[in-house]
C-alpha positions in Angstrom: 22.3 13.9 8.1 20.6 12.5 5.0 18.8 9.2 4.7 20.3 7.2 1.9 19.4 4.0 0.1 22.2 2.2 2.0 20.5 3.3 5.3 17.2 1.9 4.0 18.8 -1.4 3.1 20.6 -1.6 6.5 17.6 -0.6 8.6 14.7 -2.3 6.8 16.5 -5.2 5.1 14.4 -4.8 1.9 15.6 -4.7 -1.7 16.9 -1.3 -3.0 17.5 -2.7 -6.4 15.1 -4.3 -8.8 12.1 -3.2 -10.8 11.1 0.4 -10.3 7.8 1.1 -8.6 6.0 3.8 -10.4 2.4 4.7 -11.5 1.8 6.5 -14.7 -1.2 8.5 -13.5 -3.4 8.8 -10.3 -5.9 6.0 -9.8 -9.5 7.0 -10.3 -12.1 5.7 -7.9 -13.9 3.5 -10.5 -10.5 2.0 -11.4 -9.8 1.4 -7.7 -13.2 -0.4 -7.4 -12.3 -2.6 -10.4 -9.0 -3.5 -8.8 -10.7 -4.4 -5.5 -13.1 -6.7 -7.3 -10.5 -8.3 -9.5 -7.6 -8.7 -7.1 -9.4 -9.0 -3.7 -12.6 -10.7 -4.8 -14.9 -8.2 -3.3 -18.3 -7.3 -4.9 -18.8 -4.1 -6.8 -21.1 -2.9 -4.0 -18.5 -3.6 -1.3 -15.7 -1.9 -3.2 -17.9 1.1 -4.0 -19.0 1.4 -0.4 -15.5 1.3 0.9 -14.0 3.8 -1.5 -17.0 6.1 -0.9 -16.4 5.9 2.8 -12.8 6.9 2.3 -13.8 9.5 -0.3 -10.8 8.5 -2.4 -9.4 5.5 -4.2 -8.3 4.1 -0.8 -9.5 1.5 1.6 -9.4 1.5 5.4 -6.8 -0.7 7.1 -9.5 -1.8 9.4 -11.7 -2.9 6.5 -8.8 -5.1 5.2 -8.4 -6.7 8.6 -12.1 -7.3 9.0 -12.6 -8.8 5.6 -9.5 -10.9 5.0 -8.4 -12.3 8.3 -10.5 -15.4 8.4 -8.5 -17.8 6.2 -8.7 -21.5 7.3 -7.3 -24.8 6.1 -10.4 -25.3 3.9 -10.2 -21.9 2.2 -10.0 -22.0 -1.6 -6.8 -21.1 -3.4 -8.5 -18.0 -4.7 -9.4 -16.9 -1.2 -5.9 -17.5 0.0 -4.5 -15.3 -2.9 -7.1 -12.6 -2.1 -6.1 -12.6 1.6 -2.4 -12.6 0.7 -2.9 -9.5 -1.5 -5.0 -7.8 1.3 -2.3 -8.6 3.9 0.5 -7.2 1.6 -1.6 -4.1 0.9 -2.2 -3.7 4.7 1.5 -4.1 5.3 2.7 -1.4 2.9 -0.2 0.9 4.2 1.1 0.5 7.7 4.8 0.8 7.0 6.5 1.7 3.8 3.7 3.9 2.4 1.9 5.1 5.5 -0.1 8.2 4.8 -0.9 10.9 7.3 -4.2 9.4 8.3 -2.6 6.2 9.4 -5.9 4.6 8.8 -6.1 4.0 5.1 -4.0 2.8 2.1 -4.2 3.7 -1.5 -5.6 1.0 -3.7 -3.0 1.9 -6.3 -0.5 -0.3 -4.5 -2.7 -3.3 -5.0 -1.5 -3.3 -8.7 1.9 -4.3 -7.4 0.4 -7.5 -6.0 -1.3 -8.6 -9.2 1.4 -11.2 -9.8 2.5 -12.4 -6.4 5.6 -14.1 -7.8 6.9 -10.6 -8.8 6.6 -9.0 -5.3 10.3 -9.8 -4.5 11.5 -8.3 -7.7 10.6 -4.7 -6.8 13.0 -2.1 -5.4 10.9 -1.6 -2.3 13.6 0.4 -0.5 14.0 2.9 -3.2 10.2 3.4 -3.4 10.0 3.8 0.3 12.8 6.4 0.4 11.3 8.3 -2.5 7.9 8.3 -0.7 9.5 9.4 2.6 11.3 12.4 0.8 8.0 13.3 -0.8 6.3 13.3 2.6 9.1 15.4 4.1 8.8 17.9 1.3 5.0 18.2 2.0 5.7 18.5 5.7 7.7 21.7 5.2 4.6 23.7 4.3 3.4 26.0 7.0 -0.2 24.6 7.1 0.9 20.9 7.3 0.7 19.5 10.8 1.4 15.8 10.3 3.9 13.6 8.6 3.5 10.4 6.6 6.0 7.8 5.5 8.0 5.2 7.3 9.2 7.2 10.3 11.5 4.6 11.5 13.9 5.9 8.9 14.2 9.2 10.6 
């Protein structure tokens, strides 16, 4: 049985049509640090420390929870936007684009949350399905022992 876009729409109730999610080239660590500073409001030092710990242009899901879970009624609008982006990044890192580590998420997805009003216009289901098929392709290699992706679809 093959997983289809209709299956994704029926199971996850996320859009399968809309703007395509694609990235022209892999994100470099220094570009990831710049995105973290610009879109999450971290300092250069914090961003560099986190990507160095991950040894890639990624952040730990735990780091996102620790640094962005303390929004209150008196938080500034900027802090609320930063926390919203962090929450969305955490969400896609735990679900739609979960990697094999299950502990980190690529900062590249943060670019999708630059303009929060556009989040609903993306074809999240199509991107999720493409990511899942990429993970399944990788998992067919002899040396691979784990599987990433949104396994609920299987």
